[in-house]
ROLOMAR-662181 format. One record per residue (C-alpha): residue number from 1; x, y, z. Coordinates in steps of 0.5 Angstrom, whole numbers, always signed. Layout:
<recs>
<NUM,<X,Y,Z>>
...
</recs>
This chain:
<recs>
<1,<-6,-7,-426>>
<2,<-9,-9,-432>>
<3,<-17,-7,-434>>
<4,<-22,-12,-433>>
<5,<-26,-12,-439>>
<6,<-32,-14,-436>>
<7,<-32,-7,-432>>
<8,<-34,-4,-439>>
<9,<-41,-3,-443>>
<10,<-40,-2,-450>>
<11,<-38,+6,-450>>
<12,<-33,+5,-444>>
<13,<-30,-1,-448>>
<14,<-29,+4,-454>>
<15,<-26,+9,-450>>
<16,<-21,+3,-448>>
<17,<-19,+1,-455>>
<18,<-18,+8,-457>>
<19,<-13,+9,-451>>
<20,<-10,+3,-454>>
<21,<-9,+7,-461>>
<22,<-15,+2,-464>>
<23,<-21,+4,-468>>
<24,<-28,+4,-464>>
<25,<-31,-2,-469>>
<26,<-25,-6,-465>>
<27,<-29,-5,-459>>
<28,<-36,-8,-462>>
<29,<-32,-14,-464>>
<30,<-29,-15,-457>>
<31,<-35,-14,-454>>
<32,<-38,-19,-458>>
<33,<-33,-24,-457>>
<34,<-33,-23,-449>>
<35,<-41,-23,-448>>
<36,<-44,-27,-454>>
<37,<-39,-32,-455>>
<38,<-36,-32,-447>>
<39,<-29,-32,-449>>
<40,<-24,-31,-444>>
<41,<-17,-31,-448>>
<42,<-15,-26,-453>>
<43,<-12,-32,-457>>
<44,<-19,-35,-458>>
<45,<-21,-28,-462>>
<46,<-19,-30,-468>>
<47,<-22,-24,-472>>
<48,<-18,-19,-468>>
<49,<-11,-17,-471>>
<50,<-5,-20,-468>>
<51,<-2,-14,-466>>
<52,<-9,-12,-462>>
<53,<-9,-19,-459>>
<54,<-2,-18,-456>>
<55,<-4,-11,-453>>
<56,<-10,-14,-450>>
<57,<-5,-19,-447>>
<58,<-1,-14,-443>>
<59,<-7,-9,-442>>
<60,<-13,-13,-440>>
<61,<-16,-19,-438>>
<62,<-23,-22,-437>>
<63,<-25,-25,-430>>
<64,<-32,-26,-427>>
<65,<-32,-27,-419>>
<66,<-29,-34,-418>>
<67,<-34,-40,-416>>
<68,<-34,-43,-410>>
<69,<-39,-48,-410>>
<70,<-45,-50,-414>>
<71,<-52,-53,-412>>
<72,<-57,-56,-417>>
<73,<-64,-57,-414>>
<74,<-68,-63,-416>>
<75,<-73,-58,-420>>
<76,<-67,-56,-424>>
<77,<-65,-49,-420>>
<78,<-58,-48,-420>>
<79,<-55,-43,-415>>
<80,<-48,-41,-415>>
<81,<-44,-38,-409>>
<82,<-38,-33,-412>>
<83,<-32,-30,-408>>
<84,<-32,-23,-409>>
<85,<-26,-22,-404>>
<86,<-25,-20,-397>>
<87,<-29,-26,-394>>
<88,<-35,-24,-398>>
<89,<-39,-28,-402>>
<90,<-45,-27,-407>>
<91,<-50,-32,-410>>
<92,<-54,-32,-416>>
<93,<-59,-37,-418>>
<94,<-62,-40,-425>>
<95,<-69,-42,-425>>
<96,<-71,-46,-431>>
<97,<-78,-46,-434>>
<98,<-81,-49,-440>>
<99,<-82,-42,-444>>
<100,<-76,-38,-441>>
<101,<-69,-38,-437>>
<102,<-69,-33,-431>>
<103,<-62,-31,-427>>
<104,<-63,-28,-421>>
<105,<-57,-23,-420>>
<106,<-54,-20,-414>>
<107,<-52,-12,-414>>
<108,<-48,-12,-407>>
<109,<-45,-16,-402>>
<110,<-50,-16,-396>>
<111,<-55,-11,-396>>
<112,<-56,-5,-392>>
<113,<-64,-4,-392>>
<114,<-65,-10,-387>>
<115,<-72,-12,-388>>
<116,<-74,-17,-383>>
<117,<-76,-23,-387>>
<118,<-70,-23,-392>>
<119,<-64,-27,-389>>
<120,<-59,-23,-394>>
<121,<-61,-17,-389>>
<122,<-59,-21,-383>>
<123,<-51,-21,-386>>
<124,<-51,-14,-385>>
<125,<-48,-10,-391>>
<126,<-41,-10,-394>>
<127,<-40,-7,-400>>
<128,<-43,-5,-407>>
<129,<-41,-10,-413>>
<130,<-37,-7,-419>>
<131,<-40,-8,-426>>
<132,<-35,-14,-427>>
<133,<-38,-17,-421>>
<134,<-45,-16,-423>>
<135,<-45,-17,-430>>
<136,<-40,-23,-429>>
<137,<-45,-27,-426>>
<138,<-49,-27,-432>>
<139,<-43,-28,-436>>
<140,<-41,-34,-432>>
<141,<-48,-37,-432>>
<142,<-50,-36,-439>>
<143,<-44,-39,-442>>
<144,<-43,-45,-437>>
<145,<-50,-47,-438>>
<146,<-49,-47,-446>>
<147,<-44,-52,-445>>
<148,<-48,-56,-439>>
<149,<-54,-56,-443>>
<150,<-50,-57,-450>>
<151,<-53,-52,-454>>
<152,<-51,-46,-457>>
<153,<-57,-42,-457>>
<154,<-58,-37,-451>>
<155,<-60,-40,-445>>
<156,<-62,-34,-440>>
<157,<-68,-30,-443>>
<158,<-69,-26,-437>>
<159,<-65,-23,-431>>
<160,<-68,-20,-425>>
<161,<-64,-16,-420>>
<162,<-67,-19,-414>>
<163,<-61,-22,-411>>
<164,<-57,-20,-405>>
<165,<-57,-12,-404>>
<166,<-61,-6,-406>>
<167,<-60,-5,-413>>
<168,<-61,+2,-413>>
<169,<-56,+4,-407>>
<170,<-51,+1,-412>>
<171,<-54,+6,-418>>
<172,<-48,+7,-423>>
<173,<-45,+0,-423>>
<174,<-53,-2,-424>>
<175,<-54,+2,-430>>
<176,<-48,+0,-433>>
<177,<-49,-7,-432>>
<178,<-56,-6,-435>>
<179,<-54,-3,-441>>
<180,<-49,-9,-443>>
<181,<-55,-14,-442>>
<182,<-59,-10,-446>>
<183,<-54,-8,-452>>
<184,<-55,-12,-458>>
<185,<-48,-14,-459>>
<186,<-48,-16,-451>>
<187,<-54,-21,-449>>
<188,<-59,-17,-453>>
<189,<-64,-18,-447>>
<190,<-71,-14,-448>>
<191,<-72,-8,-443>>
<192,<-79,-12,-441>>
<193,<-75,-18,-439>>
<194,<-70,-15,-435>>
<195,<-73,-13,-428>>
<196,<-70,-9,-422>>
<197,<-73,-10,-416>>
<198,<-73,-4,-410>>
<199,<-75,-4,-403>>
<200,<-77,+4,-405>>
<201,<-71,+8,-406>>
<202,<-75,+14,-409>>
<203,<-70,+19,-412>>
<204,<-66,+13,-415>>
<205,<-73,+10,-418>>
<206,<-74,+17,-422>>
<207,<-67,+17,-424>>
<208,<-67,+10,-427>>
<209,<-74,+12,-431>>
<210,<-70,+17,-434>>
<211,<-63,+13,-435>>
<212,<-65,+6,-437>>
<213,<-72,+4,-436>>
<214,<-73,-3,-435>>
<215,<-79,-7,-432>>
<216,<-79,-5,-424>>
<217,<-81,-9,-418>>
<218,<-83,-6,-412>>
<219,<-82,-9,-405>>
<220,<-89,-7,-402>>
<221,<-90,-12,-396>>
<222,<-95,-8,-392>>
<223,<-101,-4,-393>>
<224,<-100,+2,-388>>
<225,<-94,+6,-386>>
<226,<-94,+3,-379>>
<227,<-93,-4,-381>>
<228,<-88,-3,-387>>
<229,<-84,+1,-382>>
<230,<-83,-5,-378>>
<231,<-82,-10,-384>>
<232,<-78,-5,-389>>
<233,<-74,+0,-385>>
<234,<-73,+4,-391>>
<235,<-80,+6,-391>>
<236,<-79,+11,-385>>
<237,<-75,+15,-390>>
<238,<-79,+14,-396>>
<239,<-86,+12,-394>>
<240,<-92,+9,-398>>
<241,<-95,+15,-401>>
<242,<-88,+18,-404>>
<243,<-87,+11,-406>>
<244,<-93,+10,-410>>
<245,<-93,+16,-413>>
<246,<-86,+15,-415>>
<247,<-89,+8,-418>>
<248,<-94,+13,-422>>
<249,<-88,+17,-425>>
<250,<-84,+11,-427>>
<251,<-90,+8,-431>>
<252,<-89,+14,-436>>
<253,<-82,+11,-438>>
<254,<-83,+3,-436>>
<255,<-83,-2,-442>>
<256,<-89,-5,-439>>
<257,<-96,-2,-437>>
<258,<-95,-4,-430>>
<259,<-91,-5,-424>>
<260,<-90,-11,-420>>
<261,<-91,-10,-413>>
<262,<-88,-16,-409>>
<263,<-92,-18,-402>>
<264,<-88,-23,-398>>
<265,<-94,-27,-394>>
<266,<-92,-27,-386>>
<267,<-97,-31,-382>>
<268,<-101,-27,-377>>
<269,<-97,-20,-379>>
<270,<-100,-18,-386>>
<271,<-104,-24,-389>>
<272,<-111,-22,-386>>
<273,<-117,-20,-389>>
<274,<-117,-13,-386>>
<275,<-110,-13,-389>>
<276,<-112,-15,-396>>
<277,<-118,-9,-396>>
<278,<-113,-4,-394>>
<279,<-108,-6,-399>>
<280,<-114,-5,-404>>
<281,<-116,+2,-402>>
<282,<-108,+4,-402>>
<283,<-108,+1,-409>>
<284,<-114,+4,-412>>
<285,<-112,+11,-408>>
<286,<-107,+12,-413>>
<287,<-110,+10,-420>>
<288,<-117,+8,-422>>
<289,<-114,+3,-428>>
<290,<-110,-3,-427>>
<291,<-103,+0,-426>>
<292,<-100,-6,-422>>
<293,<-100,-13,-421>>
<294,<-99,-16,-414>>
<295,<-94,-22,-413>>
<296,<-95,-26,-407>>
<297,<-89,-29,-404>>
<298,<-89,-35,-399>>
<299,<-84,-33,-394>>
<300,<-78,-38,-393>>
<301,<-77,-38,-385>>
<302,<-70,-37,-382>>
<303,<-69,-37,-374>>
<304,<-67,-30,-374>>
<305,<-73,-27,-377>>
<306,<-78,-29,-371>>
<307,<-83,-29,-377>>
<308,<-87,-35,-380>>
<309,<-90,-37,-387>>
<310,<-97,-36,-388>>
<311,<-102,-42,-388>>
<312,<-103,-44,-395>>
<313,<-111,-43,-394>>
<314,<-109,-36,-392>>
<315,<-105,-34,-398>>
<316,<-111,-37,-403>>
<317,<-116,-33,-399>>
<318,<-112,-26,-399>>
<319,<-110,-27,-407>>
<320,<-118,-29,-408>>
<321,<-120,-22,-404>>
<322,<-115,-18,-409>>
<323,<-117,-22,-415>>
<324,<-124,-20,-414>>
<325,<-123,-13,-413>>
<326,<-120,-13,-420>>
<327,<-113,-13,-418>>
<328,<-108,-18,-422>>
<329,<-105,-23,-417>>
<330,<-101,-29,-417>>
<331,<-98,-33,-412>>
<332,<-90,-34,-413>>
<333,<-88,-42,-414>>
<334,<-83,-43,-409>>
<335,<-76,-46,-413>>
<336,<-70,-49,-410>>
<337,<-72,-50,-403>>
<338,<-68,-56,-402>>
<339,<-61,-51,-404>>
<340,<-64,-45,-400>>
<341,<-65,-41,-407>>
<342,<-72,-39,-406>>
<343,<-73,-31,-405>>
<344,<-70,-29,-398>>
<345,<-66,-35,-398>>
<346,<-60,-32,-402>>
<347,<-56,-32,-396>>
<348,<-57,-39,-395>>
<349,<-53,-42,-389>>
<350,<-49,-36,-390>>
<351,<-52,-32,-384>>
<352,<-47,-27,-383>>
<353,<-41,-24,-385>>
<354,<-36,-28,-381>>
<355,<-40,-34,-383>>
<356,<-39,-32,-390>>
<357,<-31,-32,-389>>
<358,<-31,-39,-386>>
<359,<-35,-42,-391>>
<360,<-30,-39,-396>>
<361,<-24,-42,-393>>
<362,<-28,-49,-392>>
<363,<-30,-49,-399>>
<364,<-23,-47,-402>>
<365,<-20,-53,-398>>
<366,<-24,-58,-402>>
<367,<-23,-55,-408>>
<368,<-18,-56,-413>>
<369,<-18,-50,-417>>
<370,<-23,-44,-417>>
<371,<-27,-43,-423>>
<372,<-25,-36,-427>>
<373,<-29,-38,-433>>
<374,<-35,-41,-436>>
<375,<-30,-46,-440>>
<376,<-29,-50,-434>>
<377,<-34,-54,-430>>
<378,<-33,-52,-422>>
<379,<-29,-57,-418>>
<380,<-31,-59,-411>>
<381,<-39,-58,-414>>
<382,<-44,-59,-408>>
<383,<-51,-62,-411>>
<384,<-57,-63,-407>>
</recs>
């Protein structure tokens, strides 16, 4: 079995090259070819010695998860469905803005946390993704988009680990992937522009601050433990006091001077004036200065949740109450609704693991060739 070079950060690739009898600087050349130029074939790496290219052909390969389908929204959002084997699929979403391009990346096939408002959690958990399956989403998307948009400039300026799964429950592959994203020989992303979103795995938040501090977003969604226990089951293990204390500790290492608190607005559940008042008291109890920003997220309903989206007037009133209290508050603009790409909809119509397998088989039947490299346009493309 040959090694997938997408599984290595630069240090790991240097060790691999040394095992082939090559000097460490070869790893930097190889790393740049893979991540900066999107090369998938060793013969394309023209400044590598032919002897090294021959070694690589017999000992290594470069392979992102194959693309099953691609959906393009009317607003320019693009969603890819990737096959990670065993009847499992993951999704990545590219969100273009005037001043940035953001890729939402998955870290697990399914999710074990089981938040009530997240359609991904209703699939159940299958397995953690490998480094090549995590970084492969960025590798494919970046170089596909360069070709698609006919540019040599970097397209993806921001990465958010907000796709399928709880990133901090797949810790080591996550950190290794982050290092590839941040490496100047890789994607050269700023720590401020890479965000890990967590439902509150407190010990791993502390480790991330020490190992690879990037921007942090915490899925809060409730102002008290009783409600959060119901919405985010992980709260029973790491309740709000522990979680917000961990946020304060993380700030000492964070590249920004704030942490984003995500709050999914649920009709009649967590969106009243009383909830807003309780949230203000909770935030102020942990620091007198502005240590967080609130991001209010319109809920994207799906049948299994039994929940509804807050009315627009309720969201605006909630936001105003927080802002008036001096808490920086934004309301997330929904993107990609027509392709089920908005937050909480990454599972799309793939509602459980059985349906994942069925859809993969259906897509395989209509595709001519699964995509393994950004050099090729996906076949069997679905557009909305």
